[in-house]
N, CA, C and O of each residue as an XYZ file, in Angstrom:
808
protein
N      53.266     -8.564     -7.999
C      54.602     -8.930     -7.511
C      54.600    -10.335     -6.903
O      55.489    -11.147     -7.159
N      53.561    -10.596     -6.082
C      53.456    -11.916     -5.453
C      53.259    -13.008     -6.499
O      53.787    -14.113     -6.374
N      52.469    -12.667     -7.558
C      52.229    -13.656     -8.617
C      53.514    -13.985     -9.362
O      53.767    -15.139     -9.706
N      54.327    -12.952     -9.609
C      55.605    -13.188    -10.304
C      56.531    -14.046     -9.460
O      57.226    -14.924     -9.972
N      56.532    -13.778     -8.149
C      57.375    -14.564     -7.245
C      56.918    -16.023     -7.225
O      57.735    -16.943     -7.267
N      55.601    -16.217     -7.159
C      55.068    -17.581     -7.149
C      55.342    -18.304     -8.466
O      55.660    -19.493     -8.484
N      55.211    -17.559     -9.574
C      55.476    -18.162    -10.882
C      56.930    -18.597    -10.995
O      57.222    -19.679    -11.503
N      57.848    -17.742    -10.516
C      59.253    -18.111    -10.601
C      59.561    -19.294     -9.684
O      60.318    -20.194    -10.048
N      58.961    -19.281     -8.483
C      59.185    -20.386     -7.539
C      58.715    -21.707     -8.150
O      59.392    -22.729     -8.032
N      57.555    -21.679     -8.802
C      57.037    -22.901     -9.437
C      57.946    -23.332    -10.579
O      58.198    -24.521    -10.768
N      58.439    -22.349    -11.343
C      59.336    -22.659    -12.461
C      60.631    -23.296    -11.961
O      61.131    -24.244    -12.565
N      61.178    -22.774    -10.853
C      62.405    -23.342    -10.300
C      62.166    -24.752     -9.767
O      63.046    -25.610     -9.843
N      60.973    -24.984     -9.231
C      60.637    -26.307     -8.702
C      60.474    -27.330     -9.821
O      60.992    -28.444     -9.739
N      59.751    -26.938    -10.863
C      59.382    -27.894    -11.900
C      60.517    -28.172    -12.880
O      60.532    -29.222    -13.522
N      61.475    -27.238    -13.005
C      62.516    -27.405    -14.029
C      63.380    -28.642    -13.763
O      63.800    -29.323    -14.698
N      63.643    -28.929    -12.471
C      64.463    -30.091    -12.139
C      63.768    -31.413    -12.402
O      64.413    -32.453    -12.527
N      62.446    -31.363    -12.484
C      61.677    -32.579    -12.731
C      61.562    -32.871    -14.224
O      61.584    -34.027    -14.645
N      61.440    -31.803    -15.021
C      61.182    -31.993    -16.447
C      62.315    -31.408    -17.304
O      63.129    -32.151    -17.853
N      62.360    -30.083    -17.414
C      63.255    -29.426    -18.382
C      64.734    -29.674    -18.125
O      65.505    -29.919    -19.053
N      65.124    -29.607    -16.851
C      66.541    -29.783    -16.488
C      66.727    -31.003    -15.589
O      67.518    -30.967    -14.647
N      66.005    -32.074    -15.875
C      66.156    -33.278    -15.053
C      67.626    -33.677    -14.994
O      68.262    -33.841    -16.035
N      68.181    -33.839    -13.776
C      69.618    -34.082    -13.656
C      70.103    -35.359    -14.327
O      71.257    -35.428    -14.751
N      69.251    -36.363    -14.432
C      69.664    -37.638    -15.034
C      69.400    -37.681    -16.529
O      70.304    -37.983    -17.308
N      68.174    -37.385    -16.940
C      67.784    -37.591    -18.323
C      68.076    -36.411    -19.246
O      68.098    -36.579    -20.465
N      68.296    -35.234    -18.693
C      68.576    -34.055    -19.517
C      70.013    -33.578    -19.328
O      70.744    -33.390    -20.301
N      70.415    -33.383    -18.067
C      71.763    -32.884    -17.794
C      72.799    -34.007    -17.708
O      74.003    -33.755    -17.759
N      72.321    -35.244    -17.577
C      73.207    -36.427    -17.474
C      74.211    -36.273    -16.338
O      75.403    -36.526    -16.513
N      73.715    -35.852    -15.162
C      74.559    -35.699    -13.976
C      74.232    -36.801    -12.965
O      73.131    -37.350    -12.962
N      75.201    -37.113    -12.113
C      74.977    -38.099    -11.062
C      74.745    -39.500    -11.579
O      74.029    -40.281    -10.951
N      75.345    -39.838    -12.724
C      75.103    -41.153    -13.322
C      75.817    -42.290    -12.597
O      75.387    -43.441    -12.679
N      76.897    -41.982    -11.893
C      77.636    -43.041    -11.186
C      76.756    -43.731    -10.139
O      76.624    -44.954    -10.185
N      76.142    -42.991     -9.187
C      75.253    -43.676     -8.241
C      74.010    -44.247     -8.912
O      73.469    -45.258     -8.466
N      73.557    -43.600     -9.986
C      72.385    -44.105    -10.704
C      72.650    -45.496    -11.266
O      71.811    -46.390    -11.152
N      73.814    -45.671    -11.869
C      74.189    -46.978    -12.402
C      74.349    -48.017    -11.301
O      73.978    -49.179    -11.468
N      74.905    -47.584    -10.174
C      75.291    -48.537     -9.129
C      74.124    -49.006     -8.267
O      74.043    -50.185     -7.923
N      73.221    -48.093     -7.916
C      72.198    -48.447     -6.914
C      70.840    -48.750     -7.518
O      69.915    -49.106     -6.787
N      70.690    -48.620     -8.844
C      69.362    -48.755     -9.446
C      68.947    -50.195     -9.685
O      68.122    -50.457    -10.560
N      69.495    -51.125     -8.934
C      69.134    -52.530     -9.084
C      67.783    -52.830     -8.440
O      67.151    -53.832     -8.775
N      67.334    -51.978     -7.523
C      66.009    -52.153     -6.913
C      65.413    -50.790     -6.606
O      66.137    -49.812     -6.418
N      64.084    -50.732     -6.556
C      63.398    -49.468     -6.293
C      63.626    -48.988     -4.863
O      63.616    -47.786     -4.597
N      63.831    -49.926     -3.950
C      64.122    -49.541     -2.564
C      65.432    -48.766     -2.500
O      65.516    -47.726     -1.846
N      66.453    -49.279     -3.181
C      67.733    -48.584     -3.236
C      67.604    -47.229     -3.926
O      68.166    -46.233     -3.471
N      66.853    -47.203     -5.036
C      66.671    -45.958     -5.770
C      65.985    -44.897     -4.942
O      66.388    -43.734     -4.950
N      64.938    -45.299     -4.219
C      64.220    -44.351     -3.365
C      65.113    -43.854     -2.235
O      65.119    -42.664     -1.920
N      65.867    -44.766     -1.625
C      66.771    -44.372     -0.541
C      67.823    -43.386     -0.999
O      68.068    -42.382     -0.329
N      68.455    -43.661     -2.144
C      69.467    -42.752     -2.678
C      68.844    -41.414     -3.065
O      69.440    -40.360     -2.844
N      67.648    -41.459     -3.641
C      66.973    -40.226     -4.029
C      66.656    -39.341     -2.849
O      66.851    -38.127     -2.910
N      66.167    -39.937     -1.766
C      65.845    -39.160     -0.563
C      67.113    -38.573      0.049
O      67.127    -37.415      0.464
N      68.183    -39.378      0.105
C      69.451    -38.882      0.659
C      69.991    -37.720     -0.167
O      70.423    -36.709      0.387
N      69.966    -37.862     -1.492
C      70.468    -36.800     -2.369
C      69.604    -35.548     -2.271
O      70.126    -34.434     -2.302
N      68.291    -35.717     -2.153
C      67.394    -34.566     -2.013
C      67.667    -33.819     -0.714
O      67.695    -32.588     -0.699
N      67.866    -34.550      0.365
C      68.199    -33.934      1.650
C      69.488    -33.117      1.554
O      69.557    -31.990      2.046
N      70.502    -33.695      0.918
C      71.783    -32.996      0.780
C      71.636    -31.772     -0.124
O      72.161    -30.703      0.185
N      70.925    -31.930     -1.238
C      70.691    -30.808     -2.149
C      69.984    -29.657     -1.448
O      70.396    -28.502     -1.558
N      68.926    -29.982     -0.731
C      68.133    -28.958     -0.056
C      68.950    -28.253      1.024
O      68.988    -27.024      1.077
N      69.604    -29.038      1.885
C      70.377    -28.452      2.978
C      71.537    -27.611      2.486
O      71.755    -26.505      2.981
N      72.284    -28.118      1.518
C      73.442    -27.370      1.021
C      73.014    -26.123      0.257
O      73.668    -25.085      0.360
N      71.928    -26.204     -0.507
C      71.437    -25.020     -1.207
C      71.060    -23.915     -0.230
O      71.371    -22.746     -0.456
N      70.394    -24.287      0.851
C      69.978    -23.285      1.844
C      71.200    -22.613      2.476
O      71.288    -21.386      2.509
N      72.125    -23.404      2.969
C      73.286    -22.850      3.676
C      74.166    -22.025      2.737
O      74.613    -20.938      3.102
N      74.411    -22.528      1.552
C      75.271    -21.800      0.609
C      74.619    -20.503      0.168
O      75.304    -19.494      0.001
N      73.304    -20.511     -0.022
C      72.611    -19.276     -0.365
C      72.688    -18.250      0.775
O      72.763    -17.046      0.530
N      72.670    -18.736      2.016
C      72.742    -17.838      3.176
C      74.131    -17.234      3.369
O      74.250    -16.079      3.779
N      75.182    -18.004      3.078
C      76.540    -17.548      3.387
C      77.317    -17.090      2.156
O      78.502    -16.773      2.260
N      76.667    -17.052      0.991
C      77.395    -16.779     -0.259
C      78.158    -15.452     -0.231
O      79.226    -15.340     -0.833
N      77.622    -14.455      0.457
C      78.277    -13.142      0.480
C      79.512    -13.128      1.376
O      80.330    -12.213      1.287
N      79.649    -14.115      2.221
C      80.772    -14.157      3.162
C      81.914    -15.066      2.691
O      82.954    -15.148      3.344
N      81.717    -15.743      1.562
C      82.724    -16.682      1.064
C      83.606    -15.990      0.027
O      83.092    -15.529     -0.993
N      84.899    -15.904      0.253
C      85.796    -15.343     -0.768
C      85.740    -16.187     -2.038
O      85.730    -17.416     -1.957
N      85.704    -15.557     -3.197
C      85.597    -16.310     -4.462
C      86.703    -17.344     -4.652
O      86.485    -18.387     -5.268
N      87.886    -17.052     -4.124
C      89.023    -17.951     -4.337
C      88.852    -19.309     -3.664
O      89.425    -20.302     -4.111
N      88.068    -19.355     -2.597
C      87.921    -20.613     -1.850
C      86.478    -21.106     -1.826
O      86.096    -21.884     -0.952
N      85.687    -20.657     -2.778
C      84.264    -20.990     -2.728
C      84.019    -22.496     -2.880
O      83.184    -23.058     -2.172
N      84.748    -23.162     -3.809
C      84.520    -24.586     -4.041
C      84.846    -25.416     -2.794
O      84.032    -26.254     -2.407
N      86.019    -25.215     -2.143
C      86.264    -25.955     -0.893
C      85.199    -25.692      0.168
O      84.809    -26.601      0.901
N      84.731    -24.450      0.248
C      83.675    -24.132      1.225
C      82.382    -24.863      0.893
O      81.704    -25.372      1.786
N      82.040    -24.916     -0.391
C      80.835    -25.640     -0.800
C      80.959    -27.117     -0.430
O      80.004    -27.724      0.055
N      82.128    -27.684     -0.658
C      82.333    -29.105     -0.376
C      82.205    -29.386      1.117
O      81.661    -30.421      1.504
N      82.696    -28.481      1.959
C      82.559    -28.650      3.412
C      81.085    -28.645      3.815
O      80.656    -29.466      4.625
N      80.315    -27.719      3.247
C      78.874    -27.649      3.549
C      78.177    -28.927      3.085
O      77.397    -29.520      3.830
N      78.461    -29.344      1.860
C      77.838    -30.557      1.318
C      78.218    -31.776      2.152
O      77.372    -32.621      2.447
N      79.504    -31.866      2.534
C      79.980    -33.005      3.320
C      79.271    -33.090      4.669
O      79.031    -34.183      5.182
N      78.939    -31.936      5.239
C      78.225    -31.916      6.518
C      76.864    -32.596      6.390
O      76.490    -33.416      7.229
N      76.133    -32.252      5.344
C      74.807    -32.844      5.154
C      74.896    -34.312      4.723
O      74.032    -35.116      5.073
N      75.927    -34.654      3.974
C      76.133    -36.056      3.615
C      76.398    -36.891      4.862
O      75.883    -38.001      4.993
N      77.195    -36.357      5.771
C      77.482    -37.059      7.030
C      76.209    -37.282      7.836
O      76.000    -38.361      8.391
N      75.359    -36.259      7.897
C      74.078    -36.391      8.608
C      73.229    -37.483      7.965
O      72.664    -38.328      8.660
N      73.139    -37.463      6.617
C      72.345    -38.479      5.906
C      72.895    -39.874      6.139
O      72.138    -40.819      6.359
N      74.227    -40.002      6.091
C      74.849    -41.311      6.287
C      74.612    -41.838      7.696
O      74.321    -43.021      7.874
N      74.734    -40.977      8.695
C      74.510    -41.389     10.086
C      73.052    -41.784     10.310
O      72.762    -42.735     11.035
N      72.134    -41.040      9.678
C      70.713    -41.369      9.814
C      70.416    -42.737      9.186
O      69.655    -43.527      9.745
N      71.021    -43.013      8.022
C      70.827    -44.322      7.388
C      71.371    -45.449      8.257
O      70.728    -46.485      8.424
N      72.551    -45.238      8.803
C      73.157    -46.270      9.653
C      72.312    -46.528     10.896
O      72.216    -47.664     11.361
N      71.699    -45.472     11.435
C      70.929    -45.614     12.665
C      69.542    -46.206     12.426
O      69.081    -47.041     13.204
N      68.872    -45.775     11.346
C      67.470    -46.140     11.171
C      67.215    -47.156     10.057
O      66.145    -47.764     10.012
N      68.179    -47.348      9.162
C      67.992    -48.324      8.090
C      69.333    -48.957      7.723
O      69.879    -48.684      6.654
N      69.861    -49.802      8.609
C      71.177    -50.416      8.353
C      71.232    -51.241      7.070
O      72.254    -51.260      6.384
N      70.138    -51.917      6.749
C      70.121    -52.735      5.538
C      70.254    -51.868      4.291
O      71.003    -52.202      3.373
N      69.530    -50.760      4.262
C      69.622    -49.841      3.130
C      70.998    -49.201      3.073
O      71.550    -48.998      1.992
N      71.551    -48.884      4.231
C      72.900    -48.312      4.295
C      73.919    -49.281      3.688
O      74.806    -48.868      2.940
N      73.788    -50.559      4.012
C      74.707    -51.556      3.442
C      74.505    -51.694      1.933
O      75.467    -51.869      1.184
N      73.250    -51.613      1.494
C      72.960    -51.762      0.068
C      73.513    -50.591     -0.742
O      74.026    -50.781     -1.845
N      73.408    -49.383     -0.193
C      73.898    -48.204     -0.903
C      75.410    -48.074     -0.812
O      76.049    -47.519     -1.706
N      75.977    -48.587      0.271
C      77.425    -48.651      0.417
C      78.123    -47.312      0.306
O      77.714    -46.330      0.926
N      79.176    -47.280     -0.486
C      80.042    -46.109     -0.616
C      79.376    -44.959     -1.354
O      79.877    -43.834     -1.328
N      78.242    -45.228     -2.017
C      77.650    -44.207     -2.883
C      76.961    -43.087     -2.113
O      76.736    -42.014     -2.673
N      76.623    -43.304     -0.851
C      76.112    -42.192     -0.034
C      77.236    -41.216      0.305
O      77.070    -40.020      0.068
N      78.381    -41.664      0.851
C      79.487    -40.722      1.071
C      79.944    -40.016     -0.201
O      80.399    -38.874     -0.144
N      79.829    -40.679     -1.338
C      80.274    -40.079     -2.596
C      79.355    -38.964     -3.094
O      79.672    -38.299     -4.081
N      78.214    -38.750     -2.419
C      77.372    -37.603     -2.763
C      78.158    -36.306     -2.588
O      77.864    -35.305     -3.241
N      79.159    -36.327     -1.703
C      79.998    -35.142     -1.468
C      80.573    -34.613     -2.779
O      80.622    -33.401     -2.991
N      81.002    -35.505     -3.648
C      81.622    -35.072     -4.896
C      80.694    -35.289     -6.102
O      81.141    -35.271     -7.249
N      79.416    -35.490     -5.830
C      78.455    -35.651     -6.916
C      78.335    -34.330     -7.676
O      78.049    -33.289     -7.083
N      78.555    -34.381     -8.992
C      78.560    -33.147     -9.779
C      77.188    -32.472     -9.791
O      77.100    -31.263    -10.001
N      76.124    -33.234     -9.569
C      74.797    -32.640     -9.512
C      74.676    -31.698     -8.315
O      74.200    -30.572     -8.462
N      75.103    -32.150     -7.126
C      74.986    -31.355     -5.904
C      75.914    -30.147     -5.958
O      75.499    -29.020     -5.687
N      77.172    -30.394     -6.309
C      78.136    -29.301     -6.391
C      77.760    -28.312     -7.492
O      77.958    -27.105     -7.355
N      77.218    -28.841     -8.577
C      76.795    -27.978     -9.679
C      75.669    -27.038     -9.289
O      75.668    -25.875     -9.693
N      74.714    -27.521     -8.512
C      73.611    -26.654     -8.071
C      74.113    -25.592     -7.098
O      73.629    -24.460     -7.100
N      75.086    -25.963     -6.268
C      75.671    -24.988     -5.343
C      76.356    -23.866     -6.106
O      76.171    -22.689     -5.795
N      77.147    -24.235     -7.106
C      77.917    -23.261     -7.880
C      77.042    -22.468     -8.843
O      77.175    -21.249     -8.947
N      76.144    -23.160     -9.549
C      75.379    -22.510    -10.612
C      74.132    -21.795    -10.121
O      73.663    -20.861    -10.772
N      73.582    -22.219     -8.978
C      72.304    -21.636     -8.561
C      72.328    -21.040     -7.154
O      72.091    -19.845     -6.982
N      72.614    -21.872     -6.147
C      72.489    -21.397     -4.762
C      73.412    -20.219     -4.459
O      73.064    -19.345     -3.664
N      74.580    -20.193     -5.085
C      75.534    -19.105     -4.824
C      75.142    -17.799     -5.506
O      75.792    -16.773     -5.306
N      74.083    -17.834     -6.308
C      73.684    -16.648     -7.071
C      72.240    -16.229     -6.825
O      71.787    -15.231     -7.386
N      71.510    -16.970     -6.000
C      70.084    -16.704     -5.840
C      69.674    -16.664     -4.369
O      70.384    -17.186     -3.510
N      68.520    -16.041     -4.079
C      68.018    -15.987     -2.700
C      67.665    -17.371     -2.158
O      67.555    -18.343     -2.905
N      67.491    -17.430     -0.842
C      67.247    -18.707     -0.169
C      65.973    -19.378     -0.664
O      65.961    -20.586     -0.904
N      64.908    -18.612     -0.817
C      63.620    -19.211     -1.194
C      63.723    -19.937     -2.528
O      63.269    -21.075     -2.650
N      64.310    -19.295     -3.523
C      64.446    -19.928     -4.834
C      65.447    -21.082     -4.794
O      65.308    -22.055     -5.534
N      66.444    -20.970     -3.938
C      67.405    -22.070     -3.780
C      66.735    -23.301     -3.180
O      67.075    -24.432     -3.526
N      65.779    -23.075     -2.276
C      65.004    -24.183     -1.707
C      64.190    -24.870     -2.811
O      64.183    -26.097     -2.918
N      63.508    -24.063     -3.624
C      62.715    -24.626     -4.723
C      63.600    -25.402     -5.702
O      63.223    -26.474     -6.176
N      64.778    -24.850     -5.999
C      65.709    -25.525     -6.902
C      66.170    -26.859     -6.318
O      66.198    -27.868     -7.023
N      66.528    -26.868     -5.044
C      66.982    -28.096     -4.393
C      65.902    -29.166     -4.361
O      66.169    -30.335     -4.640
N      64.679    -28.763     -4.020
C      63.573    -29.728     -3.979
C      63.284    -30.267     -5.371
O      63.118    -31.474     -5.547
N      63.221    -29.373     -6.370
C      62.914    -29.795     -7.738
C      63.955    -30.743     -8.300
O      63.614    -31.769     -8.890
N      65.240    -30.398     -8.117
C      66.310    -31.264     -8.606
C      66.303    -32.611     -7.877
O      66.533    -33.658     -8.482
N      66.038    -32.565     -6.578
C      65.977    -33.801     -5.799
C      64.838    -34.699     -6.233
O      65.008    -35.911     -6.360
N      63.671    -34.103     -6.463
C      62.526    -34.895     -6.927
C      62.809    -35.476     -8.309
O      62.515    -36.642     -8.573
N      63.385    -34.652     -9.192
C      63.712    -35.126    -10.535
C      64.688    -36.293    -10.506
O      64.523    -37.273    -11.233
N      65.714    -36.178     -9.654
C      66.701    -37.247     -9.516
C      66.056    -38.511     -8.947
O      66.338    -39.617     -9.407
N      65.186    -38.340     -7.942
C      64.513    -39.484     -7.313
C      63.586    -40.188     -8.301
O      63.571    -41.416     -8.374
N      62.819    -39.415     -9.056
C      61.911    -40.016    -10.039
C      62.687    -40.774    -11.120
O      62.275    -41.846    -11.563
N      63.820    -40.193    -11.534
C      64.655    -40.880    -12.529
C      65.187    -42.197    -11.974
O      65.178    -43.214    -12.666
N      65.649    -42.178    -10.726
C      66.133    -43.396    -10.089
C      65.023    -44.440     -9.979
O      65.248    -45.623    -10.232
N      63.831    -43.997     -9.603
C      62.713    -44.934     -9.465
C      62.325    -45.544    -10.812
O      62.003    -46.730    -10.895
N      62.359    -44.728    -11.861
C      62.022    -45.240    -13.186
C      63.048    -46.276    -13.642
O      62.687    -47.362    -14.096
N      64.317    -45.933    -13.519
C      65.382    -46.849    -13.959
C      65.381    -48.124    -13.120
O      65.421    -49.231    -13.657
N      65.334    -47.956    -11.790
C      65.376    -49.130    -10.916
C      64.100    -49.959    -11.032
O      64.142    -51.180    -10.876
N      62.969    -49.312    -11.304
C      61.719    -50.052    -11.493
C      61.787    -50.956    -12.708
O      61.388    -52.119    -12.651
N      62.297    -50.416    -13.815
C      62.449    -51.214    -15.032
C      63.416    -52.370    -14.791
O      63.138    -53.510    -15.164
N      64.552    -52.067    -14.166
C      65.567    -53.103    -13.937
C      65.081    -54.177    -12.961
O      65.297    -55.370    -13.175
N      64.418    -53.733    -11.881
C      63.971    -54.710    -10.889
C      62.867    -55.602    -11.450
O      62.840    -56.805    -11.192
N      61.953    -55.000    -12.222
C      60.848    -55.786    -12.773
C      61.335    -56.752    -13.851
O      61.039    -57.946    -13.802
N      62.081    -56.231    -14.824
C      62.530    -57.083    -15.926
C      63.638    -58.042    -15.504
O      63.728    -59.160    -16.011
N      64.484    -57.596    -14.569
C      65.625    -58.414    -14.169
C      65.326    -59.435    -13.093
O      65.994    -60.465    -13.003
N      64.299    -59.147    -12.258
C      64.011    -60.053    -11.139
C      62.532    -60.371    -10.980
O      62.167    -61.212    -10.158
N      61.675    -59.708    -11.756
C      60.241    -59.943    -11.642
C      59.641    -59.376    -10.371
O      58.602    -59.843     -9.905
N      60.310    -58.348     -9.797
C      59.855    -57.792     -8.523
C      59.675    -56.280     -8.622
O      60.200    -55.636     -9.531
N      58.928    -55.727     -7.678
C      58.806    -54.283     -7.469
C      58.911    -54.041     -5.968
O      58.148    -54.616     -5.192
N      59.851    -53.194     -5.553
C      60.127    -52.973     -4.133
C      60.347    -54.302     -3.398
O      59.882    -54.495     -2.274
N      61.061    -55.202     -4.060
C      61.435    -56.511     -3.513
C      60.264    -57.479     -3.344
O      60.423    -58.539     -2.738
N      59.098    -57.127     -3.870
C      57.946    -58.026     -3.815
C      57.727    -58.651     -5.193
O      57.716    -57.953     -6.207
N      57.554    -59.964     -5.218
C      57.288    -60.656     -6.471
C      55.918    -60.244     -6.993
O      54.924    -60.354     -6.275
N      55.856    -59.770     -8.237
C      54.592    -59.243     -8.756
C      53.929    -60.183     -9.763
O      52.706    -60.168     -9.902
N      54.713    -60.996    -10.464
C      54.145    -61.927    -11.438
C      54.739    -63.311    -11.205
O      55.941    -63.515    -11.371
N      53.898    -64.250    -10.824
C      54.369    -65.623    -10.620
C      54.658    -66.273    -11.967
O      53.917    -66.093    -12.933
N      55.730    -67.018    -12.011
C      56.100    -67.704    -13.235
C      56.767    -66.827    -14.275
O      57.020    -67.268    -15.396
N      57.058    -65.558    -13.900
C      57.711    -64.640    -14.834
C      59.169    -65.044    -15.022
O      59.889    -65.284    -14.053
N      59.590    -65.114    -16.274
C      60.975    -65.477    -16.587
C      61.789    -64.190    -16.752
O      61.715    -63.556    -17.805
N      62.559    -63.790    -15.740
C      63.241    -62.492    -15.793
C      64.389    -62.453    -16.801
O      64.980    -63.475    -17.149
N      64.678    -61.243    -17.251
C      65.818    -61.012    -18.141
C      67.001    -60.671    -17.241
O      67.195    -59.514    -16.867
N      67.774    -61.669    -16.903
C      68.814    -61.505    -15.885
C      69.829    -60.422    -16.224
O      70.371    -59.778    -15.326
N      70.089    -60.216    -17.508
C      71.081    -59.226    -17.903
C      70.709    -57.823    -17.434
O      71.583    -57.011    -17.131
N      69.393    -57.539    -17.375
C      68.936    -56.207    -16.967
C      69.325    -55.925    -15.522
O      69.533    -54.771    -15.150
N      69.424    -56.967    -14.710
C      69.812    -56.786    -13.310
C      71.307    -56.629    -13.111
O      71.754    -56.296    -12.013
N      72.090    -56.864    -14.164
C      73.543    -56.739    -14.082
C      73.968    -55.303    -14.378
O      73.172    -54.530    -14.911
N      75.219    -54.924    -14.043
C      75.698    -53.567    -14.348
C      75.538    -53.184    -15.816
O      75.222    -52.036    -16.129
N      75.755    -54.139    -16.712
C      75.572    -53.846    -18.140
C      74.115    -53.496    -18.440
O      73.834    -52.701    -19.337
N      73.196    -54.091    -17.687
C      71.777    -53.785    -17.858
C      71.460    -52.357    -17.476
O      70.598    -51.721    -18.083
N      72.165    -51.842    -16.454
C      71.959    -50.445    -16.054
C      72.351    -49.510    -17.188
O      71.634    -48.554    -17.482
N      73.478    -49.779    -17.821
C      73.914    -48.958    -18.959
C      72.903    -49.016    -20.097
O      72.596    -47.999    -20.718
N      72.390    -50.209    -20.364
C      71.418    -50.383    -21.442
C      70.134    -49.609    -21.167
O      69.637    -48.893    -22.037
N      69.595    -49.754    -19.946
C      68.341    -49.084    -19.592
C      68.506    -47.572    -19.620
O      67.665    -46.863    -20.173
N      69.582    -47.077    -19.029
C      69.801    -45.623    -19.000
C      70.006    -45.095    -20.413
O      69.483    -44.036    -20.761
N      70.765    -45.827    -21.232
C      70.979    -45.398    -22.609
C      69.683    -45.308    -23.395
O      69.462    -44.339    -24.122
N      68.820    -46.316    -23.252
C      67.540    -46.310    -23.961
C      66.635    -45.179    -23.466
O      65.954    -44.534    -24.263
N      66.628    -44.939    -22.162
C      65.797    -43.858    -21.616
C      66.318    -42.488    -22.031
O      65.532    -41.596    -22.350
N      67.647    -42.311    -22.030
C      68.230    -41.048    -22.497
C      67.855    -40.801    -23.956
O      67.508    -39.683    -24.336
N      67.928    -41.851    -24.767
C      67.543    -41.721    -26.165
C      66.067    -41.366    -26.311
O      65.702    -40.538    -27.145
N      65.220    -41.997    -25.497
C      63.780    -41.728    -25.551
C      63.462    -40.287    -25.177
O      62.671    -39.631    -25.855
N      64.076    -39.785    -24.094
C      63.796    -38.413    -23.662
C      64.393    -37.386    -24.614
O      63.826    -36.308    -24.789
N      65.528    -37.701    -25.232
C      66.082    -36.809    -26.250
C      65.175    -36.750    -27.477
O      65.010    -35.697    -28.092
N      64.597    -37.886    -27.818
C      63.654    -37.936    -28.940
C      62.435    -37.074    -28.654
O      61.980    -36.328    -29.522
N      61.901    -37.172    -27.433
C      60.755    -36.350    -27.046
C      61.111    -34.870    -27.076
O      60.331    -34.039    -27.542
N      62.318    -34.549    -26.566
C      62.761    -33.153    -26.536
C      62.879    -32.579    -27.935
O      62.443    -31.454    -28.178
N      63.463    -33.332    -28.861
C      63.615    -32.867    -30.233
C      62.274    -32.786    -30.970
O      62.075    -31.937    -31.839
N      61.366    -33.687    -30.601
C      60.045    -33.695    -31.230
C      59.225    -32.470    -30.826
O      58.417    -31.969    -31.607
N      59.446    -31.988    -29.580
C      58.664    -30.864    -29.060
C      59.242    -29.502    -29.452
O      58.644    -28.470    -29.150
N      60.381    -29.491    -30.110
C      60.995    -28.208    -30.503
C      60.186    -27.564    -31.628
O      60.535    -26.482    -32.099
């Protein structure tokens, strides 16, 4: 029994990183991904904030799911999510004002991020707390890794930097990659690459 529980917990954790990655497989949360992936620092900050909100909202919604009338479940989920978004935003403003300014409106917009709301509706409202925790952590890690990959490519090719540090002297950057159009190009190519891998493994 314990082995089955551990196996399921691991499966729920790993699915958000690989099989159901919110960015490259489910194509969720692309708005902040496009906007903040200009540097790895921004990507990491957004990923940590989203993971915190995912984890906190999954826990609370899983705990209170039996007390929420079905007719008002979505507004209730949004209130729970907004609470954790507010905490994340206040923490950023207090401890990392520069990152808060860089992320701008996209931290408050986590409230209506389809990835967070989708996990609340599709998973946390139907599963026990322990598995909801694993789901939140896995989805958060998957989203963070996707952001780091996209922002790493854009920051390196577009500015010759990694985490705002110059890595190659004399490197001639591809400025377009650092522009919003570059975000669309990088994400499109990565989505195509992961779809190719998925179809190849079938």
